[in-house]
C-alpha positions, 0 to 999 in steps of 0.5 A, spaced: 255 381 530 253 388 529 249 386 523 244 383 529 244 389 534 244 395 529 236 395 529 236 396 536 240 402 536 235 406 534 231 406 540 233 411 546 232 405 552 237 401 549 243 400 553 249 395 555 245 391 559 239 390 554 244 389 549 247 382 553 239 380 554 238 381 547 244 377 544 242 371 549 234 371 547 236 371 539 242 366 540 237 362 544 232 362 538 237 360 533 240 354 537 233 351 538 232 352 530 238 349 529 237 343 534 230 342 531 233 341 524 238 336 526 233 332 529 229 332 523 235 330 519 238 325 523 231 322 524 231 315 520 225 314 515 223 308 511 225 309 503 220 311 499 216 313 505 210 319 505 211 325 509 211 326 516 203 327 516 202 321 512 206 317 516 202 318 523 195 316 520 199 310 516 195 303 519 201 299 523 196 293 525 200 289 520 206 288 526 201 286 531 202 278 531 201 276 538 194 275 541 193 274 548 188 268 550 184 268 556 180 262 559 174 263 563 172 257 568 165 255 571 166 260 577 167 266 572 175 266 573 179 268 568 186 265 567 191 267 562 194 261 558 198 264 553 199 267 546 198 266 539 201 268 532 196 271 528 201 271 522 201 263 522 194 262 521 192 256 516 185 255 514 182 259 520 188 256 525 193 259 528 199 254 528 204 257 533 202 258 540 206 260 546 202 257 552 205 259 559 202 257 567 206 257 574 208 251 578 211 250 585 218 250 581 216 257 577 214 260 571 213 254 565 213 256 558 211 251 552 212 253 545 206 249 541 206 248 533 200 245 529 204 246 523 205 239 521 197 238 522 195 244 518 199 242 513 196 235 513 203 232 514 202 228 520 197 228 526 202 230 531 202 237 535 210 239 536 211 241 543 217 244 546 219 246 553 226 249 554 231 243 552 225 238 551 221 236 545 215 232 545 210 230 540 202 229 542 198 225 537 192 228 535 185 225 534 184 229 528 184 237 526 182 242 531 176 244 528 173 248 534 179 252 535 180 253 527 172 255 527 172 260 533 174 266 528 181 267 532 184 269 525 179 274 523 179 278 530 180 285 528 187 287 527 188 292 533 185 286 538 190 284 543 186 279 547 181 274 546 176 271 551 174 263 551 169 259 555 174 253 558 168 249 558 167 250 550 170 245 545 175 250 543 177 251 550 178 244 551 182 243 545 187 249 547 188 245 554 188 238 551 195 239 549 197 241 556 193 235 559 197 230 554 204 232 555 203 234 563 198 229 565 201 230 573 199 237 573 192 239 576 190 245 572 186 251 576 186 259 576 190 262 581 189 269 585 193 272 580 189 270 574 194 265 571 194 258 570 197 254 575 200 247 575 199 244 582 202 237 584 199 232 589 203 229 594 202 225 600 201 227 607 207 227 612 204 222 616 202 217 610 209 218 608 212 216 615 207 210 615 210 208 608 217 208 610 216 204 616 213 199 612 219 199 607 224 198 613 220 193 616 219 189 610 226 189 608 229 187 615 224 181 616 223 178 609 230 180 605 236 176 607 240 181 603 239 188 602 241 192 596 246 198 598 243 203 594 236 202 596 238 202 603 242 208 602 236 212 599 231 210 604 235 213 610 236 219 606 229 220 605 227 219 612 233 224 614 229 229 610 222 227 612 225 228 620 228 234 618 222 238 614 218 236 621 223 240 625 221 247 628 229 249 628 229 255 622 230 250 617 237 248 620 236 241 619 234 241 612 240 245 611 244 240 614 241 235 610 242 239 604 250 238 606 249 231 606 246 231 599 252 235 597 257 230 598 253 224 596 255 220 590 249 221 585 246 214 585 246 214 592 240 219 592 233 218 590 231 221 583 227 227 586 233 229 590 238 229 584 233 233 580 237 240 579 230 244 579 229 240 586 236 242 589 236 249 587 229 251 590 230 246 597 238 247 598 240 253 595 234 257 597 234 261 604 227 259 605 224 253 601 217 252 601 215 245 605 211 244 599 217 243 595 220 238 600 214 234 600 213 233 593 221 231 593 219 226 599 213 223 595 217 221 589 222 219 593 218 214 597 214 212 590 221 210 587 223 206 593 217 202 593 217 201 586 224 198 586 222 194 592 217 191 589 221 190 582 227 186 587 221 182 590 218 180 583 225 180 578 231 179 583 234 172 585 239 171 591 245 167 589 253 166 590 259 168 586 265 164 588 272 164 585 276 158 586 282 158 581 288 154 583 294 158 586 299 156 581 295 160 576 292 166 581 298 171 580 295 175 586 290 174 592 284 179 591 281 181 585 276 186 582 269 183 579 265 187 574 258 185 572 254 188 566 247 186 564 247 183 557 240 183 555 239 191 555 234 193 550 238 194 543 237 200 540 240 201 533 239 207 528 233 204 525 229 204 531 224 209 532 225 213 538 219 217 536 214 212 539 217 212 546 212 215 551 214 221 555 211 226 559 213 233 562 213 234 570 216 240 573 220 236 578 224 234 572 224 239 568 229 240 562 232 233 565 229 228 560 233 222 563 231 223 569 223 223 567 224 217 563 226 213 569 221 216 573 216 214 568 219 207 568 218 206 575 211 209 575 212 215 579 209 220 574 203 218 570 204 216 563 199 218 557 200 212 553 199 213 546 198 221 547 205 224 548 211 221 546 219 224 546 221 227 539 226 224 536 233 227 539 240 224 538 241 222 546 234 219 546 237 212 545 242 213 550 237 215 555 233 209 554 239 205 556 241 209 562 234 208 565 234 200 564 241 200 567 239 205 573 233 200 575 238 194 574 244 197 579 238 200 584 235 193 585 242 189 585 246 188 591 253 189 588 255 190 580 262 191 582 266 188 588 272 185 590 273 178 592 279 174 595 280 167 591 277 161 595 272 165 597 265 166 595 260 172 595 252 173 596 249 177 591 242 179 589 241 181 582 235 182 577 234 176 573 238 175 566 245 174 563 251 178 565 258 179 562 263 179 568 270 182 568 275 179 572 282 184 574 287 183 579 288 189 584 294 193 582 299 192 587 301 187 593 296 190 598 289 190 597 288 196 600 292 200 595 288 205 590 287 202 583 284 204 577 281 198 573 281 202 567 288 201 567 288 194 568 287 189 562 281 183 565 285 177 566 278 173 565 272 175 561 266 171 561 258 170 561 254 168 567 246 166 566 242 169 573 236 165 572 235 159 576 233 159 583 239 160 588 244 161 582 251 159 583 257 161 579 263 158 580 270 160 576 275 155 577 280 157 571 281 163 567 
């Protein structure tokens, strides 16, 4: 250390205290120099890059790919609708977009891809929302968007503002209008796009439920259990939502839903999105409950009309001689035979389907709701993209409606007795199995029992009557 302090020994004011202060100052300076040197050594630099001063002035605009898009309505209110990727431009058209909006059920994100249209491979626009995939038919190339100069914006531009009423604004929104036709889009107070879902008032729903109850009790001589169960649950929620009891009645209703079988619930009550917002939230919004109620009433009304238009009341009789009957009671299972036949050569891409916030990421329920007319169908505009589970979802949609309007598709029957049934018109396959054990009250598993009789019945004539006299 003497080599560091010897210069100071020349001066008379140098003492022991000054010695320590000087050493501290010198070591502090040295420490700072070493630290800066290490930082420069450890800082990563690109291979072949220019010196530091040159890097600071380098143009990095090539990494700016996302440009926000705002649409201004007639009231001069602007709404943020999404972003496009400027690096995906083809002939002036940005082909990759990420559009976003809010709904009563939360934030929604749609990935929109114009690549097939821009490459002239197909007149479709691919749309993805969560796990759902759609294809929107295009009437032609979106010239208004391509001619807006979006791809020619300066590199450092991070947003662009368009008029909603312009051709480009309409073409941008047309994809959302096609794939989400139930949404009433508007600009909210936060300056973002809002999807509003219309619903009937509490009084209107109450009147419609009373009409349904009266028609079922006076016009029908045999009511399907599932439809009656859904009607009862819908009434219970309507009454609970009107109670001023800090939502105690609603939470009680949610406990009933929790312990109900899935097919006993209307589609809207089975929705995972709806349940999470109404039953798993401490303070659910009334609007969310009303949307679920509105769709439940629509479903019951549609099923009631189908019962009156397409179902027949008839009798199923089991009259097998006792010497050929090993047990007294049997289990009957009916299965429709004329379901839509879906094979690999079918084109499920032509199946119309749309998006609804109530059934977000639940395409199987959305298809049923479309089939029942609960949600709007855009006809030849929005289709389901071909996915492996689409054929099964379409078949399940038909089965859901049939089982909903049938009184019973599975039931026990005692040999020598008859059963009154209400079934949709069509042909059915029946399986007959004997109840396992000497007593009919014993639990049994039909999968473990080989049917003792399999046959087919036609349920198409007025007052059909099926009589089984032998195996």
